[in-house]
N, C-alpha and C positions, 0 to 999 in steps of 0.2 A: 369357812364363812358360809352362812346361809343366805339364800336369796328368796325373798318373799315375793311371790307372784301376786300382782295386783289383780283383784277381782272386782268387777263392777257389779253392783247390786241391782237386781231387778225389782221393779215395783209394779203393782197392779195398775191397770189403765185408769181405775177410779181415782187414783191419787194425782193424776195430771191435771193441769189447769186449762181452762178453755183458751183456745188459740195456740196451744203448745203442740208442736209437731214432734212425734216420737216414732221410734222404730219397734215393731213387734219382735220380741226376742224369744217368747215361749208361749204356748197355749196349753193350759192345764185342763183337767177334767176327763170325763169318760170319752171313749172313741166317738160316740154319736154326737156329743157336744162339740168336740174338736172338728169333726167333719162338717157339722152345721156352720160353725164359725168360718171354716175354710171356704165353704160355698158362698158365704157372704163377702169374702175377700180378706178375711183376717188370717193371713199366713205369715210365718216367720220371715223376717226380712222386709216386710212391707211397711211403708210409712203411713201413719194415720194422724189426723188432726182432731182433737176434741173441739167440737163446735160449741156445745153448751152442756151444762150439768145442773140437774135439779135433784136434790136428795140422793145423790149417788148414781142416778140414772143418767146416761149419756146419750148425746147425739154426736156421732163420729163421722168425719169425712174419710172414706176409704176409696181410694182411686177417684172415680168420678161420681160416687154415690154418697148419700148421707144415710146413715143407718142408726136407728135407736137401739140401745142396749140397756136392759135393766141392770141393776147393781150386781146381781149374782153372776150374770154373764160377763160383765165388764171386769169383775174380779178375776176371771180365768185368763184374761189377756195380760201377759206380763211384758213390760217394756223396759 
């Protein structure tokens, strides 16, 4: 008998809806980009809330700060 392990799929932060609280599961991109996002508070295991979205660009609540991310940066944050 085979046991299939359930895997949860990750999605980019850009696909979440405003008001939705999600947990960061992975940050993709070059080391410099990942470091920059980490300095802004985007680290694996952190909860974030999408405050608003316009054309893929996001305003995100990270800890006690609101941070604007353009679509290309938000696509690197997997939740």
